[in-house]
TIBA-970246 format. One record per residue (C-alpha): residue in one letter; x, z, y. Coordinates in nm, 2 decimals, always signed. Each point is the difference from the previous one (the first is absolute). Layout:
resn / X / Z / Y
a / X / Z / Y
...
// end
This chain:
resn / X / Z / Y
m / -4.04 / -1.52 / -1.96
d / +0.09 / +0.17 / -0.32
n / -0.35 / +0.14 / -0.07
q / -0.17 / -0.33 / -0.05
t / -0.22 / -0.05 / -0.30
f / -0.16 / -0.28 / -0.20
g / -0.39 / +0.01 / +0.01
g / +0.00 / +0.36 / +0.14
i / +0.08 / +0.16 / -0.32
e / +0.08 / +0.35 / -0.03
p / +0.35 / +0.12 / +0.11
e / +0.07 / +0.13 / -0.34
l / -0.07 / -0.34 / -0.16
a / +0.20 / -0.14 / +0.28
s / +0.33 / +0.20 / -0.07
f / +0.31 / -0.18 / -0.13
d / +0.04 / +0.28 / -0.27
f / -0.34 / -0.07 / -0.14
a / -0.06 / -0.37 / +0.07
q / +0.05 / -0.26 / -0.28
v / -0.01 / -0.26 / +0.28
v / +0.23 / -0.06 / +0.31
l / -0.10 / -0.22 / +0.27
q / +0.28 / -0.14 / +0.22
s / -0.07 / -0.15 / +0.34
i / +0.23 / -0.27 / +0.15
p / -0.16 / -0.09 / +0.34
y / +0.25 / -0.27 / +0.07
d / -0.11 / -0.32 / +0.20
g / +0.33 / -0.14 / +0.12
t / -0.01 / -0.35 / -0.11
s / -0.35 / -0.12 / -0.02
t / -0.04 / -0.32 / +0.20
w / -0.38 / -0.02 / +0.09
g / -0.24 / +0.25 / -0.05
k / +0.15 / +0.36 / +0.08
g / -0.13 / +0.33 / -0.10
a / +0.13 / +0.06 / -0.34
d / +0.16 / +0.32 / +0.12
k / -0.34 / +0.14 / +0.09
g / -0.14 / -0.08 / -0.36
f / +0.08 / +0.34 / -0.19
e / -0.16 / +0.19 / +0.30
a / -0.34 / -0.22 / -0.03
l / +0.05 / +0.04 / -0.40
l / -0.01 / +0.38 / +0.04
e / -0.31 / -0.01 / +0.21
a / -0.19 / -0.23 / -0.21
a / +0.07 / +0.21 / -0.28
e / -0.14 / +0.31 / +0.14
n / -0.34 / -0.18 / +0.01
m / +0.01 / -0.14 / -0.34
e / -0.14 / +0.16 / -0.33
l / +0.26 / +0.13 / -0.23
y / -0.22 / -0.02 / -0.31
d / +0.06 / -0.34 / -0.18
i / -0.31 / -0.16 / -0.16
e / +0.21 / -0.25 / -0.20
t / +0.22 / +0.25 / -0.19
d / -0.23 / +0.29 / +0.03
t / +0.31 / +0.18 / +0.15
e / +0.11 / +0.20 / +0.28
v / +0.36 / -0.07 / +0.03
y / +0.08 / +0.19 / +0.29
k / +0.01 / +0.33 / -0.22
k / +0.32 / -0.14 / -0.15
g / +0.14 / +0.08 / +0.36
i / +0.13 / -0.25 / +0.27
h / +0.29 / +0.14 / +0.22
v / +0.05 / -0.20 / +0.31
l / +0.38 / -0.03 / +0.08
p / +0.15 / +0.00 / +0.36
a / +0.02 / -0.36 / +0.12
i / +0.32 / -0.21 / -0.03
t / +0.03 / -0.07 / +0.38
e / +0.34 / -0.18 / +0.00
a / -0.04 / -0.31 / +0.23
c / +0.34 / -0.07 / +0.16
s / +0.00 / -0.32 / -0.19
p / -0.16 / -0.17 / -0.29
e / +0.31 / +0.07 / -0.22
s / +0.02 / +0.36 / +0.10
m / -0.38 / +0.03 / -0.08
c / +0.05 / -0.15 / -0.34
e / +0.30 / +0.22 / -0.08
a / -0.19 / +0.31 / +0.09
v / -0.29 / -0.10 / -0.20
y / +0.24 / -0.08 / -0.30
q / +0.17 / +0.34 / +0.01
r / -0.34 / +0.20 / +0.03
t / -0.12 / -0.22 / -0.31
k / +0.30 / +0.13 / -0.19
e / -0.06 / +0.33 / +0.07
l / -0.39 / -0.02 / -0.09
l / +0.10 / -0.18 / -0.35
l / +0.18 / +0.33 / -0.10
t / -0.33 / +0.19 / +0.02
d / -0.28 / +0.01 / -0.26
k / -0.25 / -0.15 / +0.26
r / -0.19 / -0.31 / +0.02
l / +0.11 / -0.19 / +0.28
t / -0.20 / -0.18 / +0.25
f / +0.10 / -0.13 / +0.35
f / -0.18 / -0.15 / +0.29
g / +0.12 / -0.23 / +0.26
g / +0.09 / -0.12 / +0.27
e / +0.05 / -0.37 / -0.03
h / +0.11 / -0.16 / -0.35
s / +0.38 / +0.04 / +0.09
v / -0.04 / +0.38 / -0.08
s / -0.04 / -0.13 / -0.37
i / +0.36 / -0.12 / -0.03
g / +0.17 / +0.34 / -0.04
i / -0.25 / +0.13 / -0.25
i / +0.02 / -0.29 / -0.21
r / +0.38 / -0.01 / -0.01
a / -0.01 / +0.41 / -0.10
m / -0.27 / -0.10 / -0.26
q / +0.20 / -0.29 / -0.13
e / +0.33 / +0.22 / -0.03
k / -0.19 / +0.27 / -0.18
y / -0.20 / -0.24 / -0.25
a / +0.20 / -0.32 / -0.11
d / -0.31 / -0.11 / -0.17
i / -0.24 / +0.03 / +0.25
s / -0.25 / -0.27 / +0.13
i / -0.10 / -0.01 / +0.38
l / -0.37 / -0.07 / +0.02
h / -0.04 / -0.18 / +0.36
l / -0.37 / -0.05 / +0.16
d / +0.05 / -0.18 / +0.31
a / -0.11 / -0.29 / +0.20
h / +0.36 / -0.10 / +0.06
a / +0.29 / -0.08 / -0.20
d / +0.24 / +0.22 / +0.20
l / +0.28 / -0.18 / -0.17
r / +0.24 / -0.10 / +0.30
p / +0.37 / +0.11 / -0.03
s / +0.00 / +0.09 / +0.34
y / -0.24 / -0.02 / +0.32
n / +0.10 / +0.04 / +0.34
g / +0.32 / +0.13 / -0.09
s / -0.07 / +0.26 / -0.25
t / -0.04 / +0.01 / -0.38
c / -0.22 / +0.30 / +0.07
n / -0.29 / -0.18 / +0.18
h / -0.35 / +0.00 / -0.12
a / +0.04 / -0.36 / -0.10
c / +0.27 / +0.08 / -0.23
a / -0.17 / +0.30 / -0.18
l / +0.03 / -0.15 / -0.37
h / +0.31 / -0.20 / +0.01
k / +0.27 / +0.21 / -0.12
a / -0.28 / +0.15 / -0.26
n / -0.08 / -0.35 / -0.11
a / +0.37 / -0.11 / -0.02
e / +0.13 / +0.30 / -0.20
g / -0.29 / +0.11 / -0.19
h / -0.37 / -0.09 / -0.14
v / -0.27 / -0.06 / +0.25
v / -0.36 / -0.12 / -0.08
s / -0.17 / -0.11 / +0.34
v / -0.36 / -0.02 / +0.01
g / -0.24 / -0.13 / +0.27
i / +0.28 / -0.25 / +0.19
r / -0.18 / -0.23 / +0.25
s / +0.26 / -0.04 / +0.26
m / +0.40 / -0.08 / +0.00
d / +0.25 / -0.18 / +0.19
s / +0.14 / -0.31 / -0.18
s / +0.36 / +0.19 / -0.02
e / -0.15 / +0.24 / -0.22
k / -0.10 / -0.22 / -0.29
e / +0.36 / -0.01 / -0.14
f / -0.04 / +0.38 / -0.08
v / -0.35 / -0.02 / -0.16
h / -0.02 / +0.07 / -0.40
y / -0.31 / -0.19 / -0.05
d / -0.04 / +0.15 / -0.32
r / -0.09 / +0.31 / +0.15
y / -0.16 / -0.11 / +0.31
f / -0.38 / -0.01 / +0.06
l / -0.09 / -0.19 / +0.30
a / -0.36 / +0.13 / +0.12
q / -0.12 / -0.39 / -0.04
d / +0.10 / -0.01 / -0.35
m / -0.16 / +0.34 / -0.07
a / -0.32 / -0.09 / +0.16
e / -0.05 / -0.29 / -0.28
s / +0.11 / +0.24 / -0.31
a / -0.20 / +0.21 / -0.20
n / +0.31 / +0.14 / -0.15
w / +0.26 / +0.08 / +0.26
q / -0.03 / +0.36 / -0.03
n / +0.10 / +0.02 / -0.35
e / +0.29 / -0.27 / +0.07
v / +0.12 / +0.26 / +0.29
i / -0.02 / +0.28 / -0.27
h / +0.22 / -0.20 / -0.26
s / +0.28 / -0.10 / +0.28
l / +0.04 / +0.38 / +0.07
k / +0.27 / +0.20 / -0.20
e / -0.11 / +0.34 / -0.11
k / +0.12 / +0.19 / +0.31
v / -0.16 / -0.09 / +0.30
y / +0.04 / +0.06 / +0.38
i / -0.28 / -0.12 / +0.25
t / +0.04 / -0.12 / +0.33
i / -0.32 / -0.10 / +0.19
d / +0.00 / -0.16 / +0.34
l / -0.38 / +0.03 / +0.11
d / +0.01 / -0.35 / +0.12
v / -0.09 / -0.10 / -0.37
f / -0.34 / +0.08 / +0.08
d / -0.24 / -0.26 / +0.14
p / +0.01 / +0.07 / +0.40
s / -0.38 / +0.03 / -0.01
i / +0.04 / +0.34 / -0.19
l / +0.30 / +0.09 / +0.16
p / +0.11 / -0.14 / +0.34
g / +0.20 / +0.28 / +0.10
t / +0.34 / -0.12 / -0.08
g / +0.29 / -0.18 / +0.15
t / -0.04 / -0.37 / -0.12
p / -0.35 / -0.03 / -0.15
e / -0.03 / -0.32 / -0.22
p / -0.33 / -0.17 / -0.12
g / -0.07 / -0.03 / -0.36
g / +0.09 / +0.33 / -0.12
l / -0.08 / +0.22 / -0.27
s / -0.31 / +0.20 / -0.03
w / -0.02 / +0.39 / -0.05
y / -0.11 / -0.01 / -0.35
n / +0.25 / -0.27 / -0.13
v / +0.27 / +0.22 / +0.14
l / -0.15 / +0.32 / -0.19
s / -0.05 / -0.18 / -0.29
l / +0.36 / -0.10 / -0.04
l / +0.15 / +0.33 / +0.10
q / -0.23 / +0.19 / -0.26
k / +0.15 / -0.21 / -0.26
v / +0.35 / +0.04 / +0.15
f / -0.04 / +0.39 / -0.02
s / -0.15 / -0.01 / -0.34
k / +0.21 / -0.23 / -0.17
k / +0.35 / +0.05 / +0.16
l / +0.22 / +0.32 / +0.12
v / -0.04 / +0.00 / +0.37
k / +0.30 / +0.16 / +0.17
g / -0.11 / +0.00 / +0.38
f / -0.19 / -0.23 / +0.25
d / -0.01 / -0.05 / +0.37
i / -0.28 / -0.14 / +0.25
v / +0.13 / -0.17 / +0.29
e / -0.10 / -0.21 / +0.32
l / -0.31 / +0.21 / +0.09
a / -0.03 / -0.10 / +0.38
p / -0.31 / +0.20 / +0.12
r / -0.24 / -0.17 / +0.27
k / -0.17 / +0.21 / +0.28
g / -0.34 / +0.04 / -0.07
e / +0.01 / -0.10 / -0.38
h / +0.03 / +0.23 / -0.28
q / -0.06 / -0.24 / -0.31
s / +0.37 / -0.10 / -0.06
e / +0.14 / +0.36 / +0.01
f / -0.32 / +0.13 / -0.22
l / +0.11 / -0.28 / -0.25
a / +0.34 / +0.09 / -0.01
a / -0.08 / +0.38 / -0.05
k / -0.24 / -0.08 / -0.27
l / +0.25 / -0.24 / -0.18
y / +0.27 / +0.29 / +0.01
y / -0.23 / +0.24 / -0.14
k / -0.11 / -0.26 / -0.26
m / +0.34 / -0.05 / -0.13
l / +0.06 / +0.36 / -0.04
s / -0.32 / +0.03 / -0.18
y / +0.10 / -0.29 / -0.24
w / +0.35 / +0.15 / -0.03
f / -0.10 / +0.33 / -0.13
e / -0.30 / -0.14 / -0.20
// end
């Protein structure tokens, strides 16, 4: 639907010409192997946002007044490869605008095309990757555009800093850059991990957040929930530092798989998205 808005904001604040922010949905869930439903994530996000206060206490701002335009969804789904190519081409087009670019999945494979376009545009950009899983397989189930491969190419060709990792296959270990790899277990024992993350990043940053980085006790609605995840305030504190100290060029949030009769996961996702905008403009 072309008349969707985030948070039920007024149409004049949601128009493309006025809005400083564009929100691109990619409701693709073609390669996930266990918990399905990420293709329903964006609709759940918008419904939750309709019931969220648009005044942010922490920053004392109402960032929606900067304008948020919801773009028509990218619906290409003939194959993982065709989806990634469609996302890549759309991202290249959006990078020609003067808008702040935000994306919402879908499963994590949707980030492959976005990151490819970002790395081509900005040769010196870091990818800040918040996730429970390494996502470093070269290919999986016959495709390099699988959700399990979401960061492989970006990591091989660019500068990726991964945070919150607590699950990987042994075959992925050879691709890990341990000087910018923050395991959740180590983070739990460190008082300085956030500053270490900041120091690991270059000046320009693109952020990709798989919602399973959060502990499943606060966000159960995701495809592969892993115990031992991050808390709400841990993530917010890190993001606030990133937005204040680095030049963020865009972000995506992926892997919201809403659960029937429960709303906490999509409400957290909506609040997270809005918090990130609040930090970005602050």
